[in-house]
Backbone bond lengths (Angstrom), bond angles and torsions (degrees), N, CA, C in turn:
res aa  C-N    CA-C-N  psi(-1)  N-CA   C-N-CA  omega(-1)  CA-C   N-CA-C  phi
1 M - - - 1.467 - - 1.515 109.88 -
2 G 1.343 116.82 144.67 1.444 121.17 177.58 1.521 111.70 -84.29
3 F 1.305 115.83 -162.19 1.458 122.73 -178.94 1.528 109.38 -76.68
4 L 1.324 117.38 125.77 1.465 122.76 -178.32 1.521 109.91 -103.34
5 I 1.341 115.83 124.45 1.463 121.90 177.44 1.518 108.23 -112.41
6 K 1.328 117.57 121.74 1.458 121.90 178.94 1.528 109.31 -98.01
7 L 1.329 116.08 116.94 1.466 121.34 -176.45 1.523 113.18 -118.70
8 A 1.320 117.24 5.78 1.463 120.24 -178.26 1.521 110.78 -58.38
9 G 1.335 115.94 130.34 1.453 121.10 177.03 1.508 115.46 84.78
10 K 1.330 118.66 -6.41 1.459 121.75 -178.72 1.522 110.74 -90.60
11 E 1.338 116.08 145.90 1.455 121.79 177.44 1.527 109.62 -76.93
12 L 1.346 115.81 150.56 1.453 120.12 -178.17 1.532 111.78 -57.69
13 K 1.332 116.81 -37.94 1.464 120.51 -178.43 1.525 112.39 -65.89
14 D 1.328 116.93 -19.65 1.464 120.89 -177.24 1.524 113.35 -94.10
15 I 1.344 117.47 -2.73 1.459 118.89 -173.49 1.530 113.35 -121.38
16 K 1.345 117.02 13.59 1.469 119.11 -177.37 1.521 111.43 -58.11
17 F 1.336 117.53 -35.85 1.464 121.32 179.51 1.530 110.44 -56.18
18 Y 1.343 115.71 -43.78 1.463 120.45 -178.46 1.527 111.50 -72.31
19 L 1.327 115.86 -34.24 1.458 119.44 178.67 1.533 110.40 -68.65
20 D 1.322 116.89 -35.59 1.467 120.32 175.00 1.525 110.98 -62.83
21 I 1.329 116.85 -37.44 1.465 121.20 176.40 1.530 109.53 -62.18
22 A 1.332 116.60 -43.74 1.461 120.85 179.55 1.527 110.86 -61.85
23 V 1.326 116.59 -43.30 1.464 121.07 179.48 1.525 110.47 -62.51
24 D 1.329 116.89 -44.45 1.466 120.26 178.49 1.525 110.82 -61.18
25 N 1.330 116.55 -39.47 1.467 120.80 177.72 1.528 110.68 -60.35
26 I 1.323 116.50 -44.44 1.463 120.46 -179.35 1.525 110.62 -62.99
27 I 1.325 116.97 -47.18 1.461 121.42 -179.02 1.529 110.99 -63.00
28 E 1.341 116.39 -33.12 1.471 121.29 179.63 1.525 113.34 -78.80
29 G 1.334 117.38 -1.11 1.452 120.06 177.19 1.510 114.52 87.18
30 K 1.325 116.63 24.17 1.459 120.47 179.52 1.531 110.91 -96.98
31 I 1.323 115.63 165.31 1.456 122.34 -178.76 1.525 109.28 -101.92
32 I 1.321 117.21 132.71 1.465 120.71 178.74 1.529 109.86 -122.40
33 A 1.317 115.61 154.43 1.470 122.45 169.57 1.514 107.09 -112.87
34 F 1.330 116.96 144.46 1.457 119.58 -169.71 1.524 110.67 -152.73
35 P 1.340 116.61 159.45 1.466 120.44 177.49 1.518 111.51 -84.71
36 T 1.322 115.46 150.88 1.465 121.79 163.21 1.527 104.73 -129.63
37 N 1.308 117.41 -179.04 1.462 118.61 178.63 1.521 112.20 -81.27
38 S 1.326 116.93 -5.02 1.462 120.29 172.54 1.518 107.76 -106.09
39 V 1.327 118.65 -98.94 1.460 120.71 -179.54 1.524 109.73 -110.94
40 Y 1.325 116.36 166.95 1.468 120.41 178.73 1.528 110.36 -72.40
41 G 1.325 114.64 149.57 1.451 120.11 -179.62 1.517 112.12 -124.18
42 I 1.327 115.89 163.60 1.457 121.41 167.38 1.518 107.28 -123.01
43 G 1.327 115.63 151.38 1.451 117.46 -177.65 1.506 112.40 -172.66
44 G 1.320 113.87 -172.71 1.450 121.55 -179.05 1.517 109.50 179.30
45 D 1.309 116.13 -167.62 1.454 123.57 -174.55 1.528 110.46 -67.39
46 P 1.347 118.27 116.24 1.463 120.35 -179.00 1.524 113.61 -74.36
47 L 1.333 117.47 -6.16 1.464 120.94 178.09 1.523 111.63 -90.39
48 N 1.327 117.07 -7.39 1.464 123.49 -172.68 1.537 109.56 -102.95
49 L 1.325 116.98 112.50 1.468 120.87 -177.18 1.517 112.17 -62.59
50 N 1.325 117.28 -35.03 1.458 120.24 178.55 1.524 111.32 -65.36
51 V 1.330 116.92 -38.72 1.469 122.13 177.41 1.531 110.10 -64.26
52 I 1.323 116.37 -44.42 1.466 120.45 179.54 1.523 110.04 -57.98
53 K 1.328 116.53 -46.85 1.471 120.47 -179.75 1.524 111.24 -62.85
54 K 1.334 116.59 -41.99 1.471 120.75 -179.81 1.529 111.27 -59.24
55 I 1.325 115.79 -43.46 1.466 119.31 -177.19 1.532 110.81 -66.63
56 Y 1.328 116.93 -42.23 1.466 119.04 175.08 1.525 110.57 -58.94
57 D 1.334 116.03 -42.43 1.466 120.32 -177.57 1.527 111.71 -68.66
58 I 1.342 117.04 -42.75 1.468 121.00 -179.32 1.516 110.98 -58.98
59 K 1.332 116.74 -41.59 1.462 121.44 -176.04 1.536 113.12 -87.15
60 F 1.340 117.02 -7.94 1.469 120.70 -170.67 1.526 109.59 55.19
61 R 1.322 114.67 43.27 1.471 121.36 -174.48 1.515 110.77 -88.57
62 D 1.312 115.90 139.83 1.454 123.20 175.60 1.531 108.81 -61.89
63 H 1.331 116.73 126.36 1.466 120.51 -176.89 1.524 112.94 -70.88
64 T 1.330 117.06 -5.91 1.467 119.35 175.61 1.524 111.57 -87.18
65 K 1.337 116.71 -3.01 1.459 121.58 178.97 1.523 108.74 -107.43
66 G 1.325 116.15 121.74 1.455 120.62 -177.19 1.524 113.30 -69.69
67 L 1.323 115.16 167.75 1.459 122.81 178.63 1.527 109.55 -109.09
68 L 1.328 116.15 141.29 1.456 121.13 178.34 1.526 110.45 -83.23
69 L 1.327 115.85 156.85 1.463 121.52 177.82 1.516 110.54 -117.67
70 L 1.322 115.46 143.10 1.457 122.89 169.22 1.517 107.29 -99.96
71 I 1.343 116.70 131.94 1.457 122.87 -171.07 1.522 109.93 -124.83
72 S 1.326 116.18 147.69 1.465 121.01 -176.14 1.519 112.99 -67.96
73 D 1.330 117.66 -36.55 1.463 120.25 -176.08 1.530 110.34 -166.34
74 F 1.322 115.03 175.82 1.462 120.50 -178.15 1.523 111.54 -62.97
75 D 1.332 117.46 -39.88 1.465 120.48 -178.34 1.525 111.12 -59.05
76 E 1.340 116.31 -41.91 1.461 120.07 179.90 1.533 110.07 -69.14
77 A 1.325 115.89 -38.57 1.466 120.31 178.73 1.525 111.16 -63.22
78 S 1.331 116.11 -39.24 1.464 120.19 -176.41 1.527 112.71 -70.00
79 K 1.331 117.60 -11.30 1.474 120.75 175.53 1.525 111.47 -72.64
80 I 1.338 116.11 -25.59 1.463 118.80 -171.89 1.528 113.51 -121.02
81 A 1.344 117.46 -6.98 1.466 119.94 -176.70 1.521 110.87 -138.81
82 E 1.339 114.99 154.51 1.455 121.84 178.09 1.528 109.43 -96.69
83 F 1.315 116.04 129.44 1.467 122.20 -179.46 1.528 110.19 -109.74
84 N 1.337 115.94 116.99 1.457 118.35 170.86 1.531 108.57 -83.72
85 D 1.329 117.40 -176.87 1.464 120.48 -175.13 1.533 112.39 -61.75
86 I 1.334 116.64 -39.92 1.466 119.93 -179.85 1.524 110.43 -65.90
87 A 1.322 116.55 -44.51 1.462 120.39 -179.73 1.525 111.26 -62.32
88 K 1.332 116.80 -41.07 1.465 120.42 178.28 1.526 110.81 -62.34
89 K 1.321 115.31 -41.52 1.464 120.00 -178.68 1.529 110.78 -65.70
90 L 1.326 117.42 -42.82 1.464 121.06 179.55 1.528 111.11 -68.27
91 A 1.325 117.30 -40.23 1.461 120.31 178.16 1.524 110.72 -63.15
92 D 1.329 115.94 -41.23 1.459 120.46 179.70 1.535 111.80 -63.06
93 R 1.324 116.52 -34.72 1.469 121.08 -177.82 1.523 112.98 -85.30
94 Y 1.326 117.74 -40.06 1.464 120.56 -167.96 1.531 114.92 -113.03
95 W 1.313 118.87 3.23 1.466 121.05 175.61 1.511 110.21 -111.31
96 P 1.322 120.07 131.78 1.466 126.04 -5.77 1.535 110.16 -66.74
97 G 1.337 116.18 147.05 1.450 118.42 -179.56 1.504 113.93 170.23
98 Q 1.339 114.08 -160.27 1.461 121.95 -170.35 1.530 113.33 -100.00
99 L 1.330 116.85 29.07 1.459 120.46 -178.50 1.524 110.71 -121.09
100 T 1.334 115.44 124.47 1.462 122.52 174.29 1.516 108.26 -100.92
101 L 1.318 115.90 131.01 1.460 121.26 179.41 1.522 110.28 -107.56
102 I 1.326 116.23 132.18 1.462 121.87 172.03 1.519 107.29 -94.69
103 L 1.340 115.82 121.08 1.460 122.16 -172.36 1.520 110.18 -129.78
104 K 1.322 116.40 164.24 1.459 120.64 174.69 1.530 109.50 -74.65
105 R 1.335 115.45 135.77 1.465 120.91 175.18 1.523 110.42 -67.97
106 K 1.317 116.22 140.40 1.451 118.93 169.85 1.533 108.73 -76.12
107 V 1.329 116.03 149.85 1.457 121.58 178.47 1.523 108.31 -128.48
108 P 1.351 118.10 124.97 1.467 128.40 -0.88 1.520 111.10 -71.60
109 N 1.353 116.07 173.72 1.455 120.57 -174.41 1.520 110.68 -145.75
110 I 1.339 115.91 140.60 1.469 119.58 178.89 1.526 111.66 -76.30
111 I 1.334 117.32 -18.58 1.459 121.34 -178.88 1.529 109.41 -83.22
112 P 1.324 118.74 121.18 1.471 120.43 179.84 1.525 111.56 -57.83
113 Q 1.306 116.13 147.26 1.463 121.05 -178.48 1.529 112.08 -65.30
114 E 1.329 117.32 -20.97 1.459 120.48 177.73 1.526 111.91 -60.95
115 V 1.328 117.99 -29.40 1.465 121.42 178.72 1.519 110.74 -62.66
116 T 1.312 116.42 -40.18 1.460 121.32 -175.10 1.526 112.39 -101.93
117 A 1.343 116.33 17.70 1.470 121.42 180.00 1.529 110.89 55.12
118 F 1.335 115.80 37.32 1.461 123.97 175.68 1.536 112.67 62.36
119 Q 1.320 116.31 24.27 1.454 120.54 174.49 1.531 109.56 -92.06
120 N 1.330 116.40 163.57 1.469 119.89 -178.70 1.524 112.38 -92.35
121 T 1.339 116.09 15.64 1.466 121.35 177.17 1.521 109.72 -121.57
122 I 1.334 115.11 163.27 1.462 120.49 179.21 1.531 108.85 -146.93
123 G 1.336 116.24 140.59 1.456 121.69 -179.77 1.510 111.55 -100.49
124 L 1.338 116.67 127.48 1.467 121.74 -174.88 1.524 111.40 -132.91
125 R 1.345 114.01 148.93 1.466 119.55 173.56 1.521 109.04 -151.67
126 V 1.318 116.28 141.10 1.464 121.70 169.03 1.530 106.42 -97.19
127 P 1.329 118.32 112.10 1.468 120.33 -174.86 1.521 111.85 -78.86
128 E 1.328 116.66 151.67 1.460 120.03 178.96 1.516 112.97 -94.54
129 N 1.336 117.53 -13.25 1.459 119.61 178.13 1.521 109.84 -60.28
130 E 1.335 117.11 125.04 1.465 120.05 -170.76 1.526 112.68 -66.82
131 I 1.325 118.20 -27.82 1.463 120.34 -178.88 1.524 110.88 -70.26
132 I 1.331 117.23 -55.04 1.465 119.07 -177.99 1.524 111.22 -69.74
133 L 1.336 117.94 -32.55 1.467 120.20 177.99 1.520 110.53 -65.65
134 K 1.326 117.65 -39.47 1.467 121.01 177.13 1.521 110.85 -64.67
135 I 1.336 117.13 -39.46 1.462 120.75 177.36 1.528 110.17 -60.84
136 L 1.316 116.77 -43.85 1.465 120.81 179.72 1.526 111.48 -62.80
137 N 1.322 116.36 -40.97 1.469 119.92 179.28 1.522 112.26 -70.81
138 L 1.334 116.57 -33.10 1.465 119.79 175.40 1.526 110.97 -66.09
139 L 1.325 116.53 -38.92 1.470 120.03 175.55 1.525 110.00 -57.96
140 K 1.313 115.90 -46.64 1.466 120.97 -179.79 1.522 110.89 -63.91
141 D 1.330 116.66 -41.97 1.462 121.20 179.90 1.531 111.76 -62.34
142 K 1.335 116.48 -29.75 1.466 120.97 -179.71 1.524 112.48 -86.24
143 G 1.337 116.69 7.72 1.451 120.75 177.28 1.516 114.13 84.79
144 H 1.335 116.88 7.62 1.456 121.67 177.69 1.524 108.31 -93.61
145 F 1.330 117.15 164.70 1.456 119.70 174.19 1.527 109.36 -62.83
146 G 1.335 116.76 131.18 1.465 121.35 -175.24 1.506 113.18 -84.15
147 G 1.320 116.05 56.53 1.454 120.34 179.69 1.514 111.14 -157.82
148 I 1.317 116.24 154.28 1.460 121.15 175.31 1.535 109.17 -137.43
149 I 1.320 115.57 158.74 1.458 119.69 168.18 1.520 107.08 -63.21
150 G 1.327 117.01 134.87 1.458 120.84 -178.59 1.510 111.00 -135.06
151 T 1.310 117.16 88.86 1.458 121.84 -179.12 1.521 109.09 -117.64
152 S 1.318 117.61 152.37 1.465 120.72 -174.40 1.528 111.83 -61.12
153 A 1.319 115.85 144.76 1.466 122.35 -175.38 1.523 110.31 -84.82
154 N 1.314 115.07 79.36 1.464 121.38 178.51 1.520 108.32 -166.03
155 Y 1.310 115.68 162.85 1.460 119.13 173.00 1.527 108.98 -71.61
156 A 1.319 116.51 150.65 1.465 121.10 -179.48 1.522 111.00 -54.33
157 G 1.337 115.21 128.68 1.453 120.46 177.79 1.513 115.06 89.58
158 E 1.339 117.67 -8.56 1.456 120.96 179.57 1.524 110.40 -100.84
159 S 1.326 116.23 166.60 1.464 120.63 -178.52 1.524 110.76 -69.79
160 P 1.331 117.56 146.14 1.467 120.91 -178.00 1.522 112.82 -72.74
161 S 1.321 115.47 162.10 1.466 121.98 178.15 1.517 109.47 -87.94
162 I 1.351 116.46 143.56 1.468 120.41 179.72 1.526 112.33 -117.45
163 S 1.338 116.92 12.02 1.471 121.17 174.45 1.521 108.57 -158.15
164 G 1.324 115.58 162.39 1.450 119.83 176.92 1.517 112.10 -62.66
165 E 1.324 116.32 -36.13 1.462 120.35 179.30 1.530 111.03 -64.58
166 E 1.335 117.00 -36.42 1.466 119.94 177.08 1.520 110.70 -66.04
167 V 1.320 117.18 -36.80 1.465 120.26 177.46 1.524 109.59 -59.67
168 V 1.329 115.80 -45.21 1.466 120.99 179.76 1.525 110.64 -59.07
169 K 1.322 116.58 -42.38 1.466 120.92 -176.92 1.521 112.53 -74.99
170 K 1.338 117.23 -35.79 1.460 120.71 -171.03 1.522 113.59 -84.36
171 I 1.326 116.92 -37.84 1.461 119.72 -172.32 1.525 109.39 -106.43
172 L 1.312 115.81 115.50 1.460 120.88 -176.09 1.525 112.17 -86.88
173 S 1.341 117.11 -21.73 1.460 119.96 178.63 1.528 110.12 -67.86
174 P 1.326 117.40 151.21 1.468 119.50 -177.30 1.520 113.90 -67.94
175 I 1.316 115.86 124.90 1.462 123.21 170.48 1.520 106.15 -113.40
176 D 1.324 116.90 129.94 1.461 120.16 -169.95 1.519 113.40 -69.23
177 L 1.318 117.15 -36.17 1.462 121.08 -176.59 1.523 109.63 -144.20
178 I 1.331 117.08 129.95 1.462 122.08 178.02 1.522 108.34 -119.51
179 I 1.330 116.39 118.79 1.461 121.62 177.85 1.523 107.95 -96.57
180 D 1.319 116.56 112.80 1.462 121.77 -178.22 1.526 109.23 -104.32
181 A 1.325 115.62 111.32 1.470 120.57 178.95 1.526 110.54 -113.30
182 G 1.334 116.63 26.27 1.451 120.25 -178.84 1.513 112.16 85.98
183 K 1.324 116.40 -169.44 1.459 120.80 -176.52 1.529 111.77 -73.58
184 S 1.315 114.72 147.77 1.461 121.00 177.66 1.523 110.23 -63.14
185 K 1.339 115.47 151.96 1.460 120.14 177.17 1.522 111.14 -69.43
186 S 1.320 116.59 -28.61 1.465 121.09 -179.08 1.516 109.55 -139.19
187 K 1.323 116.88 145.05 1.463 121.35 175.02 1.522 111.47 -89.69
188 L 1.333 116.36 -6.03 1.458 120.39 -179.51 1.527 110.59 -81.58
189 P 1.321 117.78 141.05 1.464 119.93 174.84 1.521 110.47 -75.40
190 T 1.311 116.32 178.00 1.455 120.44 177.88 1.525 110.07 -74.08
191 T 1.311 114.90 157.87 1.465 121.09 171.00 1.529 108.27 -81.76
192 I 1.332 116.45 137.91 1.465 121.10 179.98 1.524 109.53 -116.85
193 V 1.342 115.24 126.56 1.454 121.39 -178.14 1.527 109.56 -125.82
194 D 1.322 115.76 128.71 1.466 121.65 175.70 1.527 108.40 -83.84
195 C 1.340 115.19 119.80 1.469 120.93 -178.79 1.531 111.24 -117.19
196 T 1.315 116.69 30.85 1.465 119.62 -177.26 1.528 112.69 -83.00
197 S 1.328 116.83 -5.23 1.467 120.41 175.48 1.524 108.42 -131.88
198 E 1.296 116.81 -174.23 1.465 120.61 -178.82 1.527 112.18 -84.24
199 R 1.321 116.76 6.53 1.460 121.44 177.34 1.520 108.83 -129.80
200 V 1.328 117.83 125.03 1.464 120.57 -176.01 1.524 110.25 -70.80
201 N 1.329 114.68 142.18 1.459 121.80 178.13 1.527 107.76 -124.20
202 F 1.314 117.22 118.72 1.460 121.40 -176.70 1.532 109.77 -84.47
203 L 1.331 116.27 116.76 1.459 121.73 -178.66 1.526 111.73 -95.04
204 R 1.324 116.86 -28.05 1.469 120.93 177.08 1.526 108.67 -155.45
205 I 1.323 115.98 132.64 1.465 120.76 175.97 1.520 108.29 -99.02
206 G 1.309 115.63 123.72 1.451 121.12 -179.51 1.515 111.53 -128.00
207 E 1.324 115.94 -124.27 1.460 122.30 -175.57 1.534 111.97 -62.76
208 I 1.328 117.51 -35.29 1.472 121.63 -179.69 1.523 108.59 -101.34
209 S 1.313 117.65 127.63 1.460 121.28 -174.94 1.525 111.67 -78.00
210 K 1.314 114.89 156.20 1.466 122.24 175.40 1.526 109.88 -60.67
211 E 1.331 115.89 -40.96 1.472 120.60 -178.06 1.520 111.61 -62.93
212 E 1.342 116.41 -40.53 1.466 119.49 179.64 1.517 111.46 -62.97
213 I 1.326 115.74 -44.67 1.469 119.96 -178.08 1.522 110.31 -65.59
214 L 1.312 117.49 -46.13 1.471 120.17 -179.17 1.527 111.38 -63.65
215 E 1.319 116.05 -38.13 1.473 119.72 177.82 1.521 110.48 -64.37
216 Y 1.326 116.63 -40.85 1.470 120.21 179.03 1.517 110.87 -64.29
217 L 1.336 116.69 -42.66 1.463 120.03 -178.67 1.510 112.36 -69.70
């Protein structure tokens, strides 16, 4: 097990020291586990090929299945993905939030193709959890890309973790840093919507319902 940081009950202003440690870990090519408002995730620097391989190996994930990214904001997302009108509208409404958008990759791209399993699409989300969102913004402030790989903290095919302690129990492979902020607010994963055409395609229904999204659009 890596270094475990317990942040449950602490105010964001009181934990910047620990968030700086997390950012340094990411820049150094280490793997971290972190809270979101749905389930816990593991991730690291999406520009680092060694990190990408480690995450696939830790999860026993099929290399033909791409990895999603958590991004600090729309501006950072627009550097690596193409947004049509529908995608812009959904991002404006649900980011930060519980919606992952599948978008066309921009070409050329700073994100290695290994992240997306050599597909021409990429999955992005701006998370609303204040801890991981602050980490993403700190990365950007330090001149690094403001995004990390953000995949659920569990082995492929198994149920996701909803606390830092569950991550410790479930994943036996070494994770360098585990941020434990208590139990997730929701056990539901994010909703995933494919926005690569002018018609939305729902790939997974999670915290946000299909009906809500269609009504908004």
